N, C-alpha and C positions, 0 to 999 in steps of 0.2 A: 504493500500500500504506500509506503514511504517513497519507494523508488518511482512509482507511478505519479505520485504527487510532485516529486522533483521534476520529472519530465514535463508534467502539466504546467508547472510554474515557468520553466524555461521556455516552453512554446508560447505561453501567454506573454512573457517578457519580450519575445521576438515579435509577437503581434503588436504589442505596444510600440516597439521600435519601428515597425512598418507604418503604424498610424502616425507616429512622430514624423516620419519621412514625408507622407503625403500631406499632413497637416502643416508642416513647416517648409515645404518645398518653396512656397512663395517668399520666404525670408531671403533666400539666396538670389532669386531670379525675377521677382515681380517688377523691380525697378528697371532691369535690363529689357524685359519684354515690353513694358509700357512705353519705353522710349524708343522701341524698335531697334535697339542695339543688337538683340538676338531674337531669333524666332523661338516660339515656345518649346518646340521639340528639341532644338539644338541646346537651348538653355537647360532644359530638364536633363538631357543626357550629360551635359557638362557638370551640372550640379550633382548628379548621381555618382559620377566618377570621383569628383572632388570630395564628396561625403565619405566615400569608401576610403580614400587615401587619408583624409583627416582623422579617421577613427584610429589610425595607427601611430599618430604623432605624439601620443603620451597617454598616461593612465592616471594623471593627478585627479581629474574630476571623478573618474570611476572610483577611486579610493575614497574620495570625500563622500560620495553617495553610499558606498558599501560599508564604510566604517564610521562616518561622522554624523549621521542623521539619527539613527536609532541603534540600540544594542539588541541584536536579533536573538530571540530565544532559540534554544536548540531543538532539534527533532521536528516532528510533525507540526507542533505549535508554531515554530518559526516559519515554516513553509506556508501555513494558513495566513499568517500576518503579511508575508510578501505577496501572496495571491490576492488578498483583499486590497492591498495598496495598488497593485497593477490594474485591477478591475475598476477601482475608483478613478485612476488616471485615464484609462481608456475611455470610460464613460464621459468624462468631461471633455476629452479631446473630440469625441464624436459630436457632442452637443454643440460645442463652439464651432466645429467645422461645418455643421449643418446650417448654422446661422451666419457663417462667413466671418466670424470674429477671430482675429489673430491673437489668441490667448497663448499662454506658455505651456508647452508640453512638459518642460522641466519642472515648473512649479506645480503642475498637476501631479507629477510623480512624487515630488517632495511632500505635497499635501496629502497624497495617498499614504505615503509611509508614516507621516505623523498621525493621521487619523486612525489608521490600523494599529499603530503603536500604542496610542492612547486607549483605544477600545480594548486592546489585549493586555493592558497594564504593563507593556514593555517599557524599558527605560528610553525616554526620548532625550537626546543630547542637545538641550536647549542652547548651551553656549556655542556649540558647533553650528547650529541653525542660525544663530544671531550673526556669527562671524562669517560663515560661508554662504548663507542664503539671504538673510534679511538685508544686511548692509550692502552686499553686491546687487541685490534686487533693486535697491533705491539708487545706487550709484551708477549702474550701467546705463539706464535710460537717460539720466541727467547728463552723463558724459557724452552719450551718443547725440543728444540734442545740441548741447553747447559745442561739441567738437565739429559736428556737421555744419552748424551755423557759422562757426569760425572759418572752417576750410572753404565753404562756399563764398563767404565774404572775401577771402583772399583770392579765390579764383576770379570773382567778378572784378576785383581791382586789377589783377595781373592782365586779364584779357579785355579790359575796358575799351581799348581802341582796336581790337581785332575784328576781323570779319565774322559775323555770327554764324554763317553757314559753315565756314571752315572750322570754327571752334566746335560746333555741334558734331561735325564728322569726326573730329579728333577725339572728342569725349565718348562718342559711340564705340570707337575702338578701345579706348581706355576702360570702358565699362565691361568689356569682355574679361579683362584682368581683375577688375574689382569684384565682379560677380563670382569669378572663380575663387578669389580670396575669401569671399563671404561664405561660399559653399564649403571650402576647406575648414573654415572656422566652425561652421555648423556641424560638420562631422567630428571635429575635435571636441566640441562641447556635448552634442546630443547623443551620439553613438556611445560615448563613454558612460552616460547615465544608465543606459540599459545594461552595459557591462557591470556596473556597480550593483544593480538589482540582481542580476544573475549570480554575481559573487555572493550576495547575501543568502540566496537560496542554497548555494553549495556550502557556504559556511555553516548554515543551520543544521545541515545533515552530515557535517564532518568530512565532506569531499575536498575541502581546502582548509588551511589554517589561516588564522587572522593575519599572520605576518607574511603570507605568501603574496605573490603578484597575481595579476589577472591571467588565467590560462589562455593560451594562444587560440584555442578553438572558440572560446567565448568572444575574443576580439573579432575573429573572422565572421562568426555568425551574426554578431551585432552590426558589424560594418555592412554585411550583405543585406540584412533586413532593412536598414535605414536607406540604403541606396535604392533598393527595389521600390520602397515606399515613395521616395523622392521622384523616381522616374514616372510613377503612376500619376503624380501631379496633385495639386491642391487648388483647383481653378477658382473656387468660391473665395478663398482667402486671398488669392492672387489679385482678384478684382478690387478687393478692399484696400490692400496694401499698395497696389500699383496705380489705382485710378481714383478711388473714392476719397482718400485723405487729401491728395493734392495732385494736380496734373504736373508730372515731372518732365524736365528736359534732360538731355544726356549729362550735362555738367552737374546738375543737382543729383541725378541718379548715381554718378560716380562718387560725389562727395559723401553721400549717405552710406554707400556700400563700403568705401574705403575706411571711413571712421568706424562703422559697426564691426567690420572684420578685425580692425586693430583692437577694439575693446574686447572682443571674444578671445583673441590670442593672449592678451595681457591677463585677463581674468582666469583663463584655463591654465596657462603655463606658469604665470607669475604668482597668482593668488590661490590656485587650485579651487576656484569657486565655480559651481554649476549655475551660471547665469542664463537668462533667457535670450536666445537669439531673436525671438519675436519682439520682445520689449526693446531690445537694442536697435534693431533695424527700423522699427516703426518710429521710435523717438528720433533716430537720425534722419528719417524721411521728413518728419515734422520740422526738424531744425534746418535742414537744407531748404525746405519749402518756405519757411518763415522769412528767408532773405528776400523773397519777392515783396511781400508785405504780410503782416500777421493775418489779415483777413483772407489771404490766399489759401490758408490751411482750413479745411472743413472741420472746425472744432467740434461740431455736433457728432460727426463720425468718430473723431478722436476721443470724445467723452465716452461713447459707447465702448470703445476699445479699452479705455482705462478702467471702466466698470468691470469688464471681463477680467482684467488683470487683478483687480482687488478681490474679486470673488473666487479666483482659481484655486488658491490653496485651501480656504475653508470649504468650498463646494466639493472639491475632490476628496478632502479629508472626511467630510460627512458621508459621502457615498462609500468610501473605503471602510469607514466604521460600520455602516450598515451591512456591507458585504462580509466583514469579519464576523458580525453576529450570526449571519446565516451560515457561513462556511464553518464556523466553530461548532454549531449545532450538528451539521451534517458530517463533517470530517473528523471531529474530535470527540 
């Protein structure tokens, strides 16, 4: 029974990884598609490849998720906690995908872990959540907004006397690189979160020790699942991020992607923090767009997105807590 439950949790973790891919595909490519720098299929293929590569660039975020959010109970009890956390995260991903809201798969997963952990009376590592989740959750969108605003302001000043047509053509080419960098950062951040959850399941059943690294097969399977999910696309969210917040031109698309990618790399490699790619790129899009004029940003759409951000962790946590109650009765 325990082995069956381990396999079930691993499969559901990979299903979450897949939903993460199609839910967050827009993060990497929406701006490039909306400015016609890349066609949708080319952009998706590029994002899928870069997601796969990015998953192998480090394990810092995976270790934070696997060891720094909750202390997992041993045996079947621990597997039920992880299972409930995953179901809570997947449910919230599907709800926000249906309504086209670019919420955070990362925070849905963390909310699921916290909700299932509290419901099961597991030890929740609040200091780790504060340092690695809450503070970066606030900082990364703020840095994304201000950084993109600053970079776009510099671009406007540098190219103020240049031919607009030539500038747009140049930034369309540059966007191919910035979109690839964004997709690489997405793989570096989001594929590792699934690796961390799979590590938790293996840790609960003694298949790995707490001091061990992430097994190679876990890395490969998580990278593959998120890449396949990315290639399947997330068209609803892409429309919100690429068109409904603000109409982007190639220069603003480049500025938002370049800044967002930089934030993802620094948070993952430097601070080991599992930040939201969705929050970061959306804030960067708003920052770059605000250089036109503040009224150019559709703040009503932005307000709905921020509401989804605020609700993500508690909503996913509540669903995970309910799932734990049901799974506990059936499986334990």
